[in-house]
C-alpha positions as CSV (number, residue, x, y, z in Angstrom):
1,M,-0.3,0.0,0.1
2,K,1.2,3.3,-0.6
3,G,1.5,6.2,1.8
4,N,-1.4,9.0,1.0
5,N,-1.1,11.1,4.1
6,R,-1.2,14.3,1.9
7,D,-3.5,16.2,4.3
8,C,-0.9,15.7,7.3
9,K,-3.0,16.1,9.8
10,D,-0.7,15.0,13.0
11,Y,2.5,16.9,11.3
12,K,0.4,20.1,11.0
13,E,-0.7,19.7,14.7
14,M,2.9,19.4,15.4
15,V,3.9,22.7,13.9
16,K,1.2,24.3,15.6
17,V,2.5,23.5,18.9
18,L,6.3,24.6,17.8
19,E,4.8,27.8,16.6
20,A,3.2,28.2,20.2
21,M,6.2,27.3,21.7
22,L,8.1,29.6,19.7
23,R,5.6,32.5,20.6
24,H,6.2,31.7,24.4
25,R,9.9,31.6,24.0
26,R,9.3,35.4,22.5
27,S,7.3,36.6,25.2
28,R,9.5,35.3,27.9
29,P,12.9,35.8,26.7
30,T,15.9,34.0,28.1
31,N,18.9,34.6,25.9
32,K,19.1,34.6,21.6
33,M,19.7,31.1,21.3
34,D,17.1,29.7,22.6
35,E,14.6,32.0,20.4
36,L,16.5,31.0,17.2
37,Y,16.5,27.3,18.3
38,Y,12.9,27.2,18.1
39,E,12.8,29.5,14.8
40,L,15.0,26.6,12.9
41,L,13.0,23.8,14.3
42,L,9.8,25.4,13.3
43,S,11.2,26.6,9.8
44,Y,12.6,22.8,9.0
45,H,9.1,21.2,9.7
46,Q,7.5,24.0,8.0
47,R,9.3,23.4,4.9
48,V,8.1,19.6,4.8
49,L,4.3,20.9,4.5
50,Q,5.4,23.1,2.2
51,A,7.0,20.4,-0.4
52,V,3.9,18.8,0.3
53,E,1.5,21.3,-0.5
54,E,4.2,22.5,-3.7
55,G,4.9,18.8,-4.5
56,N,8.3,19.1,-4.1
57,P,10.6,15.8,-3.6
58,I,10.9,14.9,0.2
59,I,13.6,12.6,1.7
60,A,13.5,10.6,4.5
61,H,16.3,9.6,6.1
62,T,17.9,8.5,9.5
63,T,20.6,10.6,11.3
64,L,24.0,11.5,9.9
65,T,22.7,10.9,6.3
66,P,25.0,13.7,4.5
67,S,22.2,16.5,4.1
68,E,24.6,18.7,2.5
69,I,23.8,16.0,-1.1
70,I,20.0,16.8,0.0
71,Y,20.4,20.6,0.0
72,A,22.6,20.3,-2.9
73,M,20.1,18.8,-5.2
74,D,17.1,21.1,-3.7
75,L,15.5,18.4,-2.1
76,V,13.8,18.7,1.3
77,P,15.0,16.7,4.3
78,M,13.1,15.0,6.8
79,H,14.7,13.9,9.6
80,L,13.0,10.5,10.8
81,E,14.5,10.5,14.6
82,N,14.0,14.1,14.9
83,T,10.6,13.5,13.5
84,A,10.2,10.4,15.7
85,M,10.8,12.6,18.6
86,A,9.3,15.6,18.0
87,L,5.3,14.7,16.6
88,P,4.6,12.1,19.8
89,I,6.2,14.1,22.1
90,T,4.6,17.6,21.0
91,L,1.3,16.0,20.7
92,K,1.5,14.0,23.8
93,K,1.2,10.8,21.6
94,A,4.2,8.7,22.9
95,E,2.4,6.5,24.7
96,E,-0.1,5.9,22.1
97,C,2.5,5.1,19.3
98,L,4.9,3.1,21.4
99,N,1.8,0.7,21.9
100,V,1.6,0.6,18.3
101,A,5.0,-0.3,18.0
102,K,4.3,-3.0,20.8
103,S,1.8,-4.6,19.0
104,F,3.8,-5.0,15.9
105,G,6.4,-7.0,17.6
106,L,9.0,-4.0,18.9
107,T,10.0,-4.5,22.5
108,V,11.6,-1.8,25.0
109,E,14.9,-3.3,24.2
110,V,14.8,-1.6,20.8
111,C,15.5,2.2,21.0
112,S,12.1,4.1,21.6
113,A,13.1,6.8,18.8
114,H,13.1,3.7,16.3
115,R,10.1,2.4,18.0
116,L,8.3,5.7,17.1
117,M,9.2,6.0,13.8
118,A,8.1,2.8,13.0
119,A,4.5,3.6,14.5
120,L,4.6,7.0,12.5
121,F,5.0,4.9,9.3
122,I,2.4,2.0,10.7
123,N,-0.3,4.6,11.4
124,N,0.2,7.0,8.5
125,L,1.3,9.8,10.4
126,V,3.8,11.5,8.6
127,P,3.7,12.9,4.9
128,P,4.3,11.0,1.7
129,V,7.9,10.9,0.8
130,N,10.0,10.0,-2.3
131,A,12.1,7.9,-1.0
132,V,14.0,6.9,2.2
133,I,17.6,7.0,3.3
134,W,19.1,5.3,5.9
135,S,22.5,3.5,7.4
136,N,24.1,1.8,9.9
137,Q,25.2,4.7,11.8
138,V,24.9,5.0,14.3
139,C,23.5,2.0,16.3
140,D,22.5,-1.4,15.2
141,N,18.8,-0.1,15.0
142,T,19.0,2.5,12.3
143,A,20.4,-0.4,10.1
144,K,16.6,-1.3,10.2
145,C,14.9,2.1,10.0
146,G,14.4,1.6,6.4
147,D,12.6,-1.5,6.1
148,I,8.9,-0.6,7.3
149,P,8.4,2.3,5.1
150,R,10.0,0.5,2.2
151,E,7.7,-2.8,3.1
152,F,4.6,-0.9,3.9
153,Y,4.4,2.0,1.5
154,G,6.6,0.9,-1.4
155,Y,8.8,3.9,-0.9
156,P,12.2,3.9,-3.1
157,G,15.1,3.2,-0.6
158,F,18.7,3.3,-0.3
159,F,21.1,1.9,2.5
160,L,24.0,3.8,3.1
161,D,27.0,1.2,4.4
162,V,29.3,3.2,6.5
163,P,32.7,1.5,7.6
164,Y,33.8,1.5,11.2
165,R,37.2,2.6,10.5
166,T,38.9,5.7,9.2
167,T,41.5,4.7,6.9
168,Q,41.7,5.3,3.2
169,K,40.2,2.2,2.1
170,E,37.5,3.3,4.1
171,V,36.9,6.4,2.9
172,N,37.4,5.4,-0.7
173,Y,34.4,3.1,-0.5
174,L,31.8,5.3,1.3
175,V,32.8,7.7,-1.4
176,Q,31.4,5.0,-3.6
177,Q,28.8,4.6,-1.7
178,L,28.0,8.2,-1.8
179,K,28.2,8.2,-5.3
180,E,25.9,5.3,-5.4
181,M,23.5,7.6,-3.2
182,I,23.5,10.5,-5.3
183,S,22.5,8.3,-8.6
184,F,20.0,6.9,-6.6
185,L,18.5,10.3,-5.7
186,E,18.5,11.7,-9.5
187,E,16.8,8.6,-10.8
188,V,14.1,8.9,-8.1
189,T,13.6,12.9,-8.2
190,Q,15.0,13.4,-11.6
191,R,17.1,16.4,-10.1
192,K,20.8,16.5,-11.0
193,L,23.0,17.4,-8.1
194,D,24.8,20.6,-8.5
195,W,28.4,20.2,-7.9
196,D,28.9,23.7,-6.9
197,R,25.8,23.8,-4.3
198,L,27.5,20.7,-3.0
199,K,30.9,22.2,-2.6
200,Q,29.4,25.5,-0.9
201,A,27.2,23.1,1.4
202,V,30.7,21.4,2.2
203,G,31.9,24.8,3.2
204,Y,29.4,25.7,5.5
205,T,29.6,22.7,7.4
206,R,33.5,23.1,7.6
207,E,32.2,26.5,9.3
208,V,29.8,25.1,11.6
209,I,32.5,22.5,12.9
210,R,35.5,25.6,13.2
211,L,32.7,27.0,15.0
212,Q,31.7,24.1,17.4
213,H,35.5,24.0,18.2
214,E,35.7,27.4,19.2
215,I,32.4,27.3,21.1
216,N,34.1,24.4,22.8
217,E,36.8,26.4,24.2
218,L,35.1,28.8,25.5
219,A,33.4,26.7,27.2
220,K,36.1,26.3,29.4
221,V,35.7,29.4,31.0
222,V,32.1,30.1,30.3
223,A,29.2,27.9,31.3
224,M,26.4,27.6,28.9
225,P,22.5,27.0,29.8
226,N,22.1,23.1,30.2
227,R,20.1,22.6,27.1
228,V,22.5,24.9,24.6
229,I,24.8,21.8,23.8
230,N,21.7,19.2,23.1
231,N,20.2,22.1,20.7
232,L,23.4,22.7,19.2
233,M,23.5,19.1,18.0
234,T,20.1,19.0,17.2
235,V,20.6,22.1,14.7
236,G,23.7,20.5,13.3
237,I,22.0,17.6,12.7
238,L,19.0,18.9,10.8
239,Y,20.8,21.8,9.1
240,Y,24.8,20.7,8.0
241,G,25.3,22.2,4.8
242,T,23.2,25.4,5.2
243,P,23.7,28.9,6.1
244,E,21.3,28.4,8.7
245,A,23.4,26.3,10.6
246,V,26.5,28.9,10.5
247,H,23.9,31.2,11.9
248,Y,23.1,29.7,14.9
249,Y,26.8,28.2,15.9
250,Q,27.8,31.9,15.1
251,A,25.2,33.2,17.5
252,T,26.5,30.7,20.2
253,L,29.7,31.8,19.8
254,N,28.9,35.4,20.0
255,L,26.6,35.4,23.0
256,L,29.3,33.4,24.5
257,R,32.0,36.0,24.0
258,E,29.6,38.9,25.1
259,W,29.1,36.9,28.5
260,L,32.9,36.8,29.1
261,E,33.3,40.3,27.8
262,K,30.5,41.5,30.3
263,G,31.4,39.0,32.9
264,N,28.0,38.2,33.3
265,A,28.0,34.4,32.4
266,P,26.3,31.9,34.6
267,L,28.8,31.1,37.9
268,P,28.2,27.3,38.3
269,T,28.0,25.5,41.9
270,Y,28.6,22.3,39.9
271,R,30.5,21.6,36.8
272,L,29.5,18.8,35.2
273,L,29.8,16.2,32.7
274,A,27.3,14.7,30.4
275,L,27.4,11.3,28.8
276,F,25.5,10.3,26.0
277,I,21.9,12.3,25.9
278,P,19.1,13.5,27.9
279,P,15.3,12.3,28.2
280,Q,13.9,14.2,25.1
281,H,10.5,14.3,26.6
282,S,12.0,15.8,30.0
283,L,14.4,18.3,29.0
284,K,12.9,20.3,32.1
285,V,15.1,18.3,34.2
286,V,18.3,19.8,33.2
287,D,16.5,23.6,33.3
288,W,15.9,22.5,37.4
289,M,19.4,21.0,38.0
290,E,20.3,24.4,36.4
291,R,17.9,26.6,38.6
292,E,17.7,24.8,41.7
293,F,21.6,23.7,42.4
294,G,23.9,25.9,39.8
295,A,24.6,22.6,38.3
296,Y,25.6,23.3,34.9
297,I,26.6,20.3,32.0
298,I,30.0,21.9,30.7
299,T,30.6,19.7,27.9
300,N,29.2,16.3,26.5
301,P,31.6,14.5,23.8
302,Y,28.4,12.5,22.6
303,C,27.1,15.6,21.2
304,V,29.7,18.4,20.6
305,F,33.2,16.7,20.3
306,W,34.4,16.1,16.7
307,G,37.5,13.8,15.6
308,E,40.4,15.0,13.3
309,L,38.7,16.2,10.4
310,E,39.7,18.4,7.0
311,M,36.9,19.2,5.2
312,D,37.7,20.6,1.7
313,P,35.0,21.9,-0.8
314,E,37.0,21.0,-3.8
315,R,37.2,17.4,-2.5
316,P,33.3,17.4,-1.5
317,L,32.7,13.9,-1.2
318,E,35.9,12.7,0.5
319,S,35.2,15.5,2.8
320,I,31.9,14.1,3.6
321,A,32.7,10.4,4.2
322,R,35.5,11.5,7.0
323,K,32.5,13.5,8.3
324,C,30.4,10.9,8.8
325,M,32.8,8.7,10.4
326,T,33.9,11.5,13.0
327,A,31.0,13.0,14.0
328,P,30.7,13.4,17.8
329,I,28.4,10.7,18.6
330,C,29.4,8.4,15.9
331,Q,33.2,8.2,17.0
332,S,32.0,8.3,20.7
333,M,30.0,5.1,20.1
334,L,32.6,3.5,17.9
335,G,35.3,1.4,19.3
336,P,38.3,0.9,20.6
337,A,36.7,3.1,23.7
338,D,40.3,3.7,25.1
339,A,41.4,5.8,21.8
340,G,37.9,7.5,21.5
341,V,35.5,8.4,24.3
342,V,37.6,6.9,26.7
343,E,40.6,9.5,25.8
344,V,38.5,12.4,25.0
345,T,36.6,12.0,28.5
346,R,39.7,12.1,30.3
347,Q,41.1,15.4,28.6
348,C,37.3,17.0,29.5
349,V,38.1,16.0,33.4
350,R,41.6,18.0,32.5
351,D,40.6,21.2,30.4
352,Y,37.0,22.0,31.9
353,K,37.8,21.6,35.7
354,L,34.8,19.2,36.1
355,E,33.8,17.8,39.4
356,G,30.9,15.2,38.6
357,A,29.4,13.5,35.5
358,I,25.9,12.2,34.6
359,Y,25.7,9.3,32.0
360,W,22.4,9.0,30.5
361,A,22.2,5.3,30.1
362,H,19.0,5.2,27.6
363,I,17.9,1.6,28.0
364,G,17.4,0.9,24.3
365,C,20.9,1.7,23.2
366,R,23.4,-1.0,23.6
367,Q,26.1,0.9,21.9
368,A,25.9,3.8,24.9
369,C,25.0,1.3,28.0
370,A,27.8,-0.7,27.6
371,L,30.3,1.4,28.2
372,I,29.0,2.4,31.6
373,R,31.2,0.6,33.6
374,T,34.1,1.7,31.8
375,M,33.4,5.5,31.7
376,K,32.6,5.2,35.6
377,D,36.0,3.4,36.2
378,T,37.7,6.0,34.2
379,L,36.4,8.7,36.1
380,K,36.9,7.3,39.2
381,K,41.0,7.2,38.6
382,T,40.2,11.1,37.9
383,G,38.6,11.6,41.4
384,I,35.1,12.7,39.3
385,P,31.9,10.9,41.2
386,M,29.7,9.7,38.2
387,V,26.1,8.8,38.9
388,T,24.1,6.6,36.0
389,L,20.5,7.8,35.5
390,D,18.0,5.0,33.8
391,I,16.2,6.8,31.0
392,D,14.4,6.2,27.7
393,L,15.1,8.6,25.5
394,C,11.4,9.2,24.4
395,D,9.3,7.0,26.8
396,P,8.3,9.2,30.1
397,S,6.7,6.0,31.5
398,Y,9.7,4.3,31.7
399,T,11.3,6.8,34.5
400,S,9.4,9.8,35.6
401,T,10.9,13.3,35.8
402,E,10.3,12.9,40.0
403,E,12.7,10.2,40.1
404,L,15.4,11.5,38.2
405,Q,15.4,14.8,40.2
406,D,15.2,12.6,43.7
407,K,18.5,10.5,42.4
408,L,20.1,13.8,41.3
409,E,19.6,15.5,44.4
410,S,21.4,12.5,46.3
411,F,24.4,13.0,44.0
412,F,24.6,16.7,44.2
413,E,24.8,16.2,48.2
414,I,27.7,13.6,47.5
415,L,29.2,16.4,45.2
416,E,28.8,18.9,48.3
417,S,30.3,16.4,50.4
418,T,33.2,15.9,48.2
419,K,33.7,19.9,47.7
420,A,33.7,19.9,51.8
421,E,36.3,17.3,51.9
422,K,38.6,19.0,49.7
423,V,38.2,22.3,51.4
424,T,39.0,20.5,54.9
425,T,42.0,18.9,53.5
426,L,43.4,22.0,51.9
427,S,43.3,24.0,54.9
């Protein structure tokens, strides 16, 4: 059967909620980055609706699919993980959608983002698309994401096979995969890739990564609101290859510089490392710990730490291939851990003067949770206590906000006690 959800009722409702969230933020301004974030999130999903109305091709894709190619072909991307989280959570339909996925045979051991994604297609809640592109990044769940939309609706699909190492041999292999992806999109959409636009898109992404490095440096001396790191990651995955991404990252950097220059940056009581991603249905918990305890997430290697990467717009496909292999969450979840996220974490403790760590242990992520003990032992050797918070990324019924707050309160008591012991020792 072919998806024919051209009325896009639920998607339009999600957009209305995002519009209300933006109005709320404008009426209660906090900082420039917050308002701009909601503007970009809203604009992204409005473009999908506009594409449906105008008959422009929509390409559904999973995370880390190179959006530079999609934008350079003047196609409209629809990021599946982001849509799968945004629509059910904003419309308060997460439980309903997860039950649909369960009735289809998808258990809690499967990442809830991907269960929700399946439910959106099973119940025909997303706009019709022209093609689906998915890959084996960043996890084994993602590798199966293209099956349901292809089998249910007959959408054309392309699987992007990304190697796990970054030798020149693997880079060459991925370049060939990208060429095949381009040929697939050209055939499906009857649009040719504009190679000059692709070079420009690679230039935008190179600038975003440069700005992220500068933001990381400033974060050593300027604390950011706890949502900023999560928002930076989201804007990146939605807008890599666009001037909008550059604008957002530059605005973030400018604000941090302004705070540093004027001396009005937040003063953290506790400087924290975060590992993995906070529950997307309960981001207010990070606002709460910032507001009530002065606990600031200073950095998160899963979201903002790039591997060594040289992007050359004159070699766009090789640049994109290397980007696929060195993006923050990718390199953090691929082994060997000692040479990757473990060493980066040690570096963070040294450079950012951290006092504690939070591990967001998403039950549906085997890759991330496999490292809990390794990271706890690593941090213990540096004298940094770590709290493991059992969460589900998108399912609010797994752990309540109150349970998370209770556990965090106990953790902050430990941090306070540790601080007191250090003061006593020094005196």
